[in-house]
Structure formats: C-alpha cells, structure tokens
VEXBA-331807 format. One line per field, with one value per atom (N, C-alpha, C): residue in three letters; z, x, y. Coordinates in pm, 1 decimal. Layout:
// VEXBA-331807
code = (ala/...)
c3 = (Z/...)
c1 = (X/...)
c2 = (Y/...)
// end
This chain:
// VEXBA-331807
code = (met/met/met/asp/asp/asp/asp/asp/asp/ile/ile/ile/val/val/val/ala/ala/ala/lys/lys/lys/leu/leu/leu/arg/arg/arg/ala/ala/ala/trp/trp/trp/leu/leu/leu/thr/thr/thr/ser/ser/ser/pro/pro/pro/arg/arg/arg/gly/gly/gly/arg/arg/arg/lys/lys/lys/leu/leu/leu/ser/ser/ser/arg/arg/arg/tyr/tyr/tyr/phe/phe/phe/leu/leu/leu/gly/gly/gly/ser/ser/ser/val/val/val/ile/ile/ile/cys/cys/cys/thr/thr/thr/gly/gly/gly/val/val/val/ser/ser/ser/phe/phe/phe/gly/gly/gly/thr/thr/thr/leu/leu/leu/thr/thr/thr/leu/leu/leu/val/val/val/tyr/tyr/tyr/gly/gly/gly/val/val/val/phe/phe/phe/arg/arg/arg/leu/leu/leu/trp/trp/trp/thr/thr/thr/gln/gln/gln/val/val/val/pro/pro/pro/ser/ser/ser/thr/thr/thr/leu/leu/leu/phe/phe/phe/ala/ala/ala/asn/asn/asn/leu/leu/leu/val/val/val/ala/ala/ala/thr/thr/thr/val/val/val/pro/pro/pro/ser/ser/ser/tyr/tyr/tyr/tyr/tyr/tyr/leu/leu/leu/asn/asn/asn/arg/arg/arg/asn/asn/asn/trp/trp/trp/thr/thr/thr/trp/trp/trp/gly/gly/gly/arg/arg/arg/thr/thr/thr/gly/gly/gly/arg/arg/arg/gly/gly/gly/asp/asp/asp/leu/leu/leu/trp/trp/trp/arg/arg/arg/glu/glu/glu/met/met/met/leu/leu/leu/pro/pro/pro/phe/phe/phe/trp/trp/trp/val/val/val/ala/ala/ala/ser/ser/ser/ile/ile/ile/val/val/val/gly/gly/gly/ile/ile/ile/leu/leu/leu/ala/ala/ala/ser/ser/ser/met/met/met/ala/ala/ala/gly/gly/gly/ala/ala/ala/gln/gln/gln/gly/gly/gly/ala/ala/ala/arg/arg/arg/asp/asp/asp/leu/leu/leu/ser/ser/ser/leu/leu/leu/asp/asp/asp/leu/leu/leu/his/his/his/leu/leu/leu/his/his/his/his/his/his/leu/leu/leu/leu/leu/leu/ser/ser/ser/thr/thr/thr/val/val/val/ala/ala/ala/val/val/val/asp/asp/asp/gly/gly/gly/ala/ala/ala/asn/asn/asn/val/val/val/ala/ala/ala/thr/thr/thr/tyr/tyr/tyr/gly/gly/gly/val/val/val/leu/leu/leu/trp/trp/trp/ile/ile/ile/ala/ala/ala/lys/lys/lys/tyr/tyr/tyr/leu/leu/leu/phe/phe/phe/phe/phe/phe/asn/asn/asn/val/val/val/leu/leu/leu/phe/phe/phe/arg/arg/arg/ser/ser/ser/asp/asp/asp/thr/thr/thr/pro/pro/pro/ser/ser/ser/ala/ala/ala/pro/pro/pro/thr/thr/thr/ser/ser/ser/pro/pro/pro/gly/gly/gly/arg/arg/arg/thr/thr/thr/glu/glu/glu/pro/pro/pro/ala/ala/ala/glu/glu/glu/gln/gln/gln/gly/gly/gly/gly/gly/gly/glu/glu/glu/val/val/val/gly/gly/gly/glu/glu/glu/leu/leu/leu/ala/ala/ala/glu/glu/glu/leu/leu/leu/ala/ala/ala)
c3 = (13256.1/13177.2/13245.5/13302.7/13373.3/13493.5/13558.4/13673.3/13630.7/13516.1/13465.1/13430.8/13365.7/13330.3/13456.5/13556.7/13681.9/13752.2/13753.7/13815.1/13738.3/13606.4/13525.2/13548.4/13551.9/13576.8/13714.9/13814.4/13950.0/13953.2/13884.9/13883.2/13810.7/13698.2/13622.1/13699.0/13792.9/13872.6/14000.8/14026.5/14142.8/14112.0/14213.7/14187.7/14095.0/14116.5/14029.4/13887.5/13873.2/13740.3/13665.4/13736.3/13672.9/13629.6/13716.6/13683.5/13558.8/13555.7/13441.4/13313.8/13324.0/13203.6/13155.9/13246.7/13205.9/13143.2/13199.6/13140.8/13000.0/12986.4/12855.9/12756.4/12795.7/12705.2/12672.6/12771.1/12744.6/12645.7/12660.0/12566.1/12426.8/12418.5/12288.0/12223.1/12301.6/12249.5/12199.8/12281.6/12243.9/12128.9/12122.3/12008.1/11881.7/11892.7/11778.3/11733.6/11830.4/11797.3/11725.9/11781.4/11721.4/11583.8/11574.5/11449.4/11342.3/11378.8/11283.5/11238.6/11334.7/11300.5/11209.7/11244.2/11163.2/11022.5/11013.9/10882.6/10799.6/10863.1/10789.3/10746.4/10843.3/10809.2/10721.8/10739.1/10655.4/10535.8/10563.9/10460.0/10359.3/10405.0/10316.7/10264.9/10356.0/10314.6/10280.6/10324.7/10297.1/10337.9/10457.8/10506.3/10538.0/10598.6/10637.9/10607.6/10633.1/10620.1/10743.7/10751.4/10856.4/10998.2/11023.1/11160.3/11210.8/11137.4/11187.4/11199.9/11110.5/11118.8/11245.7/11278.3/11400.4/11523.8/11523.2/11634.8/11653.2/11547.4/11554.5/11603.6/11547.2/11584.2/11732.0/11781.8/11921.6/12016.9/11975.7/12058.7/12068.0/11957.0/11957.1/12052.3/12049.3/12132.3/12279.5/12310.2/12449.4/12532.4/12470.0/12544.5/12599.3/12516.9/12577.1/12668.5/12642.1/12727.5/12871.1/12886.4/13021.4/13094.6/13030.0/13096.6/13120.7/13025.5/13046.1/13159.6/13160.8/13267.4/13402.9/13411.0/13539.4/13595.0/13513.0/13562.6/13561.0/13449.9/13436.0/13498.2/13466.3/13516.8/13664.8/13707.1/13845.4/13930.9/13874.2/13951.5/14016.3/13962.8/14017.7/13962.9/14050.9/14009.7/14057.7/14016.8/14057.7/13971.5/14013.4/13938.4/13956.1/13845.2/13850.3/13899.4/13972.1/14022.3/13913.1/13882.7/13774.7/13797.4/13917.3/13943.0/13973.0/14037.8/14076.0/13974.1/13884.2/13787.3/13643.4/13611.1/13470.5/13413.9/13482.8/13432.3/13419.4/13522.6/13504.8/13393.3/13379.7/13271.9/13135.9/13116.3/12988.1/12964.1/13067.9/13050.6/13003.8/13069.9/13028.1/12886.3/12854.6/12719.9/12615.6/12648.0/12553.4/12530.4/12634.6/12616.8/12521.1/12539.0/12447.9/12306.5/12293.3/12160.6/12092.6/12167.6/12109.7/12063.3/12143.1/12101.4/11976.9/11972.3/11855.9/11731.4/11750.8/11637.9/11586.9/11677.7/11635.2/11554.1/11597.4/11520.7/11383.8/11379.0/11250.8/11158.9/11216.2/11135.7/11080.1/11161.3/11113.8/11002.7/11018.1/10914.0/10786.6/10803.1/10687.8/10613.7/10689.3/10628.1/10556.8/10620.0/10558.7/10430.8/10436.2/10319.1/10203.4/10233.9/10129.2/10075.1/10164.5/10122.4/10032.7/10065.6/9990.2/9879.0/9863.0/9760.6/9771.1/9894.9/9918.3/9863.7/9814.8/9773.5/9896.6/9877.8/9990.0/10082.7/10028.2/10111.6/10204.5/10152.3/10236.4/10334.5/10293.9/10385.3/10500.8/10472.2/10576.1/10672.9/10619.3/10703.7/10792.8/10736.0/10813.8/10925.6/10896.6/10998.0/11106.5/11067.3/11165.9/11252.0/11188.2/11261.1/11359.6/11317.0/11407.0/11524.9/11500.2/11606.7/11708.5/11662.5/11751.6/11826.5/11756.6/11820.7/11930.4/11903.9/12003.9/12128.6/12110.6/12227.0/12296.1/12221.8/12284.0/12379.2/12339.7/12423.7/12550.4/12535.2/12648.6/12737.7/12696.9/12764.9/12912.1/12941.2/13079.7/13165.4/13112.5/13189.6/13222.8/13126.6/13151.7/13251.4/13246.7/13343.2/13485.9/13504.7/13637.1/13680.2/13587.8/13618.1/13653.2/13573.3/13598.6/13727.1/13760.3/13882.5/14003.9/13996.0/14102.3/14090.5/13969.3/13945.6/13993.0/13959.6/13992.0/14119.0/14195.5/14320.6/14412.9/14480.0/14574.4/14715.0/14800.9/14939.4/15026.3/14973.2/15044.4/14954.9/15012.5/14930.2/14865.3/14741.4/14673.5/14675.8/14632.4/14631.5/14531.8/14550.2/14454.7/14314.5/14214.7/14077.4/14007.4/14067.8/14005.3/14113.8/14080.0/14180.0/14233.8/14362.6/14424.6/14461.0/14417.5/14450.6/14583.0/14680.9/14812.7/14854.1/14787.3/14830.9/14784.9/14863.0/14824.5/14704.2/14639.0/14525.5/14573.3/14489.2/14523.4/14532.3/14622.2/14633.5/14527.3/14467.0/14359.8/14411.2/14317.6/14348.7/14363.9/14337.3/14355.8/14224.9/14223.7/14101.0/14062.1/14154.6/14124.9/14054.3/14024.7/13962.5/13830.9/13746.9/13616.3/13628.3/13730.3/13749.1/13780.0/13834.9/13867.6/13745.0/13628.4/13507.5/13466.9/13509.9/13470.7/13540.9)
c1 = (5855.9/5745.4/5679.9/5761.9/5708.4/5625.0/5666.5/5592.8/5453.6/5445.5/5317.0/5226.8/5282.1/5204.5/5156.4/5240.6/5202.9/5091.0/5101.9/4997.7/4866.4/4874.2/4753.8/4689.1/4770.6/4718.5/4653.6/4717.0/4659.9/4528.2/4525.4/4402.2/4291.1/4322.8/4221.4/4164.0/4238.4/4187.6/4119.7/4124.4/4054.5/3905.0/3820.9/3676.4/3640.1/3700.7/3672.2/3719.9/3836.3/3890.2/3806.6/3763.4/3675.6/3544.3/3489.9/3363.2/3377.8/3480.4/3498.8/3529.6/3610.4/3640.0/3516.4/3433.4/3308.8/3212.8/3206.3/3121.9/3171.7/3302.3/3361.5/3331.1/3353.3/3327.7/3178.9/3093.0/2949.0/2911.4/2973.7/2948.8/2997.5/3111.3/3162.9/3064.6/3014.7/2918.5/2792.5/2737.8/2613.0/2634.5/2751.3/2783.6/2791.2/2847.5/2851.0/2711.9/2623.3/2484.7/2418.0/2432.8/2372.8/2431.5/2564.1/2635.0/2593.5/2589.8/2551.6/2407.9/2318.3/2177.2/2157.4/2221.5/2210.1/2264.8/2377.2/2435.6/2343.0/2280.5/2188.5/2060.1/1993.0/1862.4/1872.9/1979.8/1994.8/2086.5/2203.6/2304.0/2276.1/2234.1/2216.7/2072.9/1977.8/1839.7/1762.0/1813.6/1751.0/1604.2/1578.5/1440.4/1383.4/1465.8/1421.9/1533.3/1503.3/1606.1/1695.3/1788.6/1889.9/1833.1/1743.6/1695.6/1611.2/1509.6/1435.5/1524.6/1620.0/1711.7/1795.8/1841.3/1919.0/1835.3/1711.6/1620.7/1604.3/1574.8/1554.7/1680.7/1795.7/1921.0/1953.2/1928.7/1960.2/1859.3/1734.9/1637.9/1674.2/1717.6/1760.4/1879.0/1975.8/2096.3/2069.8/1962.4/1933.7/1895.8/1834.4/1793.7/1916.2/2015.0/2132.2/2211.2/2204.1/2273.6/2222.1/2091.2/2033.3/2084.9/2077.7/2117.3/2267.4/2347.2/2492.0/2530.8/2472.2/2505.2/2457.4/2336.0/2278.6/2343.8/2350.1/2396.6/2548.0/2609.5/2751.5/2837.9/2811.1/2895.2/2873.9/2749.0/2721.0/2681.0/2672.5/2648.6/2511.7/2415.0/2279.3/2210.5/2142.0/2068.8/1925.4/1844.1/1704.9/1623.4/1502.5/1410.0/1445.7/1449.5/1479.9/1360.8/1387.3/1283.3/1243.6/1114.2/1064.5/1099.1/1074.2/1090.4/1234.0/1310.4/1446.9/1551.8/1521.6/1620.9/1572.9/1463.5/1421.5/1383.2/1296.8/1253.3/1370.1/1456.0/1570.2/1665.0/1684.6/1769.7/1712.8/1582.3/1520.9/1518.7/1502.1/1507.3/1647.1/1750.3/1887.7/1913.3/1861.1/1879.3/1807.4/1688.2/1614.0/1685.4/1743.4/1822.8/1937.9/2004.6/2112.8/2063.4/1949.4/1892.9/1853.6/1795.8/1761.4/1886.2/1991.4/2117.3/2172.5/2161.4/2207.0/2124.9/1995.4/1909.6/1946.2/1983.1/2028.7/2157.8/2246.8/2368.5/2337.3/2239.5/2199.2/2139.8/2062.8/2007.1/2119.3/2220.5/2336.5/2409.3/2424.0/2488.7/2404.6/2274.0/2183.6/2199.4/2197.5/2212.2/2346.6/2452.2/2584.9/2587.0/2526.8/2521.5/2448.3/2338.8/2263.2/2341.1/2401.7/2477.6/2595.7/2660.2/2778.9/2745.7/2618.5/2573.3/2650.9/2658.5/2734.5/2660.2/2738.4/2686.8/2630.6/2538.2/2473.4/2575.5/2681.2/2783.5/2848.4/2885.1/2946.2/2845.0/2720.1/2615.2/2600.3/2608.9/2601.9/2718.8/2837.1/2955.4/2935.7/2880.5/2856.7/2755.9/2648.6/2545.8/2602.3/2673.8/2737.0/2836.4/2915.5/3013.4/2947.6/2838.7/2766.3/2709.0/2658.7/2602.1/2709.1/2822.8/2931.5/2986.6/3003.5/3057.0/2963.9/2835.6/2738.7/2746.4/2749.6/2757.1/2892.8/2995.9/3126.9/3126.3/3061.4/3052.2/2970.6/2864.5/2776.5/2824.9/2929.1/2973.4/3007.2/3085.6/3127.2/3008.7/2924.5/2808.0/2715.8/2696.0/2609.6/2674.9/2806.4/2875.8/2850.4/2868.6/2847.7/2701.3/2609.0/2466.4/2432.7/2478.3/2449.7/2516.1/2630.4/2699.8/2612.8/2537.4/2444.4/2317.4/2267.4/2142.4/2148.0/2254.7/2263.8/2343.5/2369.2/2444.2/2369.7/2445.6/2387.3/2423.4/2324.2/2349.8/2387.4/2368.7/2407.7/2497.4/2599.5/2687.1/2609.1/2643.5/2577.5/2667.1/2612.1/2685.9/2800.3/2904.1/3014.4/2962.9/3030.5/2986.3/3057.2/3160.7/3229.6/3280.7/3299.6/3349.1/3484.6/3501.7/3628.3/3641.7/3552.6/3559.9/3487.9/3557.9/3498.4/3468.3/3524.9/3497.9/3359.2/3292.3/3158.2/3165.5/3052.4/3045.9/3075.6/3142.3/3180.9/3059.6/3065.6/2960.5/2983.9/2878.4/2890.9/2876.2/2870.8/2841.2/2961.6/3080.2/3197.5/3234.6/3229.5/3254.0/3401.7/3491.9/3633.5/3688.2/3606.6/3656.6/3726.0/3669.6/3729.2/3857.4/3868.4/3989.6/4110.6/4086.3/4196.0/4269.9/4208.7/4274.7/4388.4/4384.7/4487.2/4617.2)
c2 = (8171.2/8120.8/8001.4/7913.1/7796.6/7839.1/7949.3/8000.4/8048.5/8114.5/8163.7/8045.8/7944.6/7826.1/7755.0/7744.9/7679.4/7756.4/7891.2/7972.6/7959.9/7959.8/7945.5/7809.8/7705.1/7570.8/7563.1/7621.7/7620.5/7698.2/7811.9/7890.7/7815.8/7751.2/7678.3/7559.9/7506.1/7394.7/7442.6/7573.1/7628.1/7633.7/7645.0/7655.3/7771.6/7887.8/8002.0/7979.0/7922.5/7894.6/7793.2/7690.3/7590.6/7654.7/7739.3/7803.7/7892.1/7974.5/8063.7/7985.6/7880.6/7802.3/7726.4/7679.6/7613.7/7713.3/7833.2/7937.1/7971.1/7984.1/8013.3/7902.0/7777.2/7665.2/7651.4/7674.9/7674.1/7783.7/7899.8/8009.4/7974.5/7907.6/7864.4/7766.1/7672.4/7574.6/7645.2/7734.3/7802.6/7900.1/7961.2/8047.2/7962.7/7843.4/7752.6/7711.3/7685.4/7650.6/7768.2/7887.2/8006.6/8034.0/8029.8/8055.9/7954.9/7828.1/7724.1/7737.2/7764.4/7780.8/7901.7/8013.3/8134.5/8112.7/8046.5/8018.7/7930.9/7833.6/7745.9/7818.5/7884.3/7941.2/8065.7/8142.9/8262.0/8236.9/8180.1/8165.5/8055.7/7939.6/7824.3/7814.1/7805.4/7781.3/7908.8/8023.0/8153.1/8155.4/8102.3/8095.5/8233.5/8317.9/8451.6/8551.2/8678.0/8781.8/8779.1/8873.2/8872.5/8878.0/8970.4/8990.9/8873.7/8826.8/8709.5/8584.9/8569.4/8455.2/8463.7/8584.9/8605.4/8575.5/8622.1/8593.4/8443.0/8372.6/8227.7/8157.3/8191.7/8125.6/8145.8/8265.4/8291.6/8228.6/8218.4/8146.5/7998.2/7941.2/7800.9/7782.8/7873.4/7861.1/7889.4/7960.6/7994.8/7871.4/7773.9/7653.3/7579.6/7542.7/7477.9/7571.9/7702.3/7798.5/7791.9/7785.4/7778.2/7655.1/7539.6/7416.1/7409.1/7454.8/7454.9/7549.0/7667.9/7762.9/7713.7/7673.1/7634.0/7507.4/7404.6/7274.9/7260.2/7291.7/7261.8/7371.3/7496.5/7604.5/7628.7/7644.5/7678.5/7559.2/7440.6/7319.8/7310.5/7381.7/7374.7/7251.1/7178.2/7059.5/7071.7/6979.0/6981.2/7076.1/7093.5/7177.2/7324.8/7397.7/7540.1/7620.9/7727.1/7814.9/7914.1/7919.8/8005.2/8151.8/8203.2/8346.7/8385.5/8299.6/8335.3/8294.4/8201.9/8156.3/8170.4/8105.1/8099.3/8235.3/8307.6/8437.1/8535.7/8552.2/8642.5/8596.8/8464.6/8415.0/8454.4/8433.6/8466.4/8616.9/8696.1/8841.7/8882.6/8829.4/8860.3/8810.5/8694.0/8639.4/8723.8/8769.8/8853.4/8985.8/9042.7/9164.9/9137.3/9024.5/8986.7/8963.3/8899.5/8873.6/9004.1/9098.1/9228.2/9303.0/9297.0/9359.4/9290.5/9158.7/9083.9/9118.5/9137.2/9175.3/9314.5/9404.8/9538.0/9525.1/9435.3/9409.8/9350.9/9261.0/9201.8/9307.9/9401.3/9510.4/9596.7/9623.1/9698.6/9625.0/9493.5/9413.3/9412.2/9407.3/9412.1/9544.6/9654.2/9786.9/9800.2/9751.5/9754.7/9671.7/9554.8/9466.9/9533.6/9601.3/9670.9/9791.3/9868.0/9985.9/9948.6/9837.8/9795.4/9696.7/9663.7/9568.0/9436.6/9384.7/9262.3/9140.5/9047.2/8916.8/8847.5/8753.8/8685.3/8618.1/8562.1/8498.4/8600.9/8716.4/8819.9/8878.3/8886.1/8931.0/8831.9/8703.2/8600.5/8615.3/8639.7/8659.3/8782.9/8890.4/9012.4/8988.3/8915.7/8888.2/8797.3/8692.0/8603.7/8681.3/8767.1/8847.8/8942.9/9007.2/9097.6/9020.8/8901.1/8818.7/8779.8/8734.2/8694.7/8816.1/8928.0/9047.8/9098.9/9097.2/9143.4/9057.4/8926.7/8839.7/8847.5/8877.4/8897.6/9016.0/9122.4/9241.4/9212.8/9135.4/9106.7/8992.5/8922.7/8801.2/8825.3/8926.6/8952.2/8994.9/9082.3/9126.6/9008.7/8920.1/8804.1/8708.3/8694.4/8609.7/8660.6/8789.9/8846.9/8833.1/8854.6/8840.3/8695.4/8599.8/8458.6/8411.6/8470.3/8434.4/8467.3/8575.6/8610.3/8525.2/8509.2/8437.9/8292.6/8222.0/8079.9/8053.4/8157.4/8142.7/8047.3/7966.1/7870.5/7915.0/7924.9/7962.9/7844.0/7725.0/7604.6/7521.7/7458.0/7376.1/7262.9/7233.0/7122.0/6999.5/6889.2/6763.5/6772.3/6693.6/6691.6/6660.7/6719.4/6700.5/6586.5/6533.5/6421.5/6327.4/6200.9/6105.9/6150.1/6140.9/6174.0/6320.3/6403.8/6546.1/6564.6/6622.0/6633.2/6775.5/6876.5/7012.6/7055.5/7140.6/7186.3/7278.1/7294.2/7386.0/7527.1/7602.0/7737.8/7828.9/7921.7/8021.6/8127.6/8177.6/8276.4/8417.5/8512.3/8648.2/8737.8/8692.7/8775.3/8840.5/8973.7/9048.2/9042.1/9024.3/9028.1/8904.7/8805.1/8681.8/8707.7/8792.3/8816.3/8897.0/8979.1/9059.1/8971.6/8853.1/8764.1/8713.1/8723.7/8677.3/8769.5/8894.1/8991.3/8969.5)
// end
C-alpha cells in the first residue's frame, strides 16, 4: 500500500500529474460555478425553464474555464490567439453546452412525465448537467492538451521551479492513471 501511495505521490508531482490534477481541479471549480448558477437561476429564482437556465449557467462557467485551463493547467501566459486558442476553445465549449442542453431537455421531459416537484426537477437538471460534462471531460482534456500546447518552454510558474513547462499533446497521459 505504501508503494502505491509513493507512486501516486510521485506521479502527482510530475509535470503530467500536475497538469491533470490542475485540469481536474479547474473542472471541479467550473462545475461548481455552473451547478451553483443553475441552482440559483432555475431552482431558487425560477428565472427561466430548464434549458435556458442550463445555457446561461454553462456560459457563465465557460469564462473561468478558459482562464483556468489556459493559464493554470497549461501554463500559457500573455495574450491568447483568437484563431488558435479562443475560437477552438469556444467551439469545444459550445459543443459541451449543446450536449448539456440536450441533457437538460431530457431532465425536463423526465420531470414532466413523472410530475416531479420543482426541487426534484432541479436535482434532475443539475444531475443531467454534471453527468453530461462528466462524459465530455476526458475528450475536452485531450482537445485542450493540443489546443494550449506550447512549442517553446515557458517561464517557471512558481518561485524555485526551474524545469520548463511540459509539452502537451500526448494522448497517453490519462492511461498512466491505470
């Protein structure tokens, strides 16, 4: 057991491990933003129905997602390139949002079919939103790994760190967790 913990600790401190854990934590943060926004606009304030509320919540969460992924996970600094970074990021995000909206529509239909109370309908919509993004999480990681890849080493991200930023684009990173 100690050997497994030691290997996990070593992997988490490696460049790939740091990148994946930062991507995971950034996703947790953005999922919390989306989940909280959706719960407020649909569940508490009842501003819109399920699908428009899901759209709004995910658009709100996409803004911190871009900055967390670009800056914190992949260590990119400076001005982002519109055609090579921003546009592909938003296209991938819109695909995710459309999938999430389809999940929200399914949750809406289920809520109507089962005559669920608004609280249970909110839980169903939140659950569909989280489940949809859970399914897309790995695909987006691999896509962002290519999108934010740096062809030149960047400056250290913290004091005392001397190794260059890791190069992206390796599909086998997630397989190393097994």
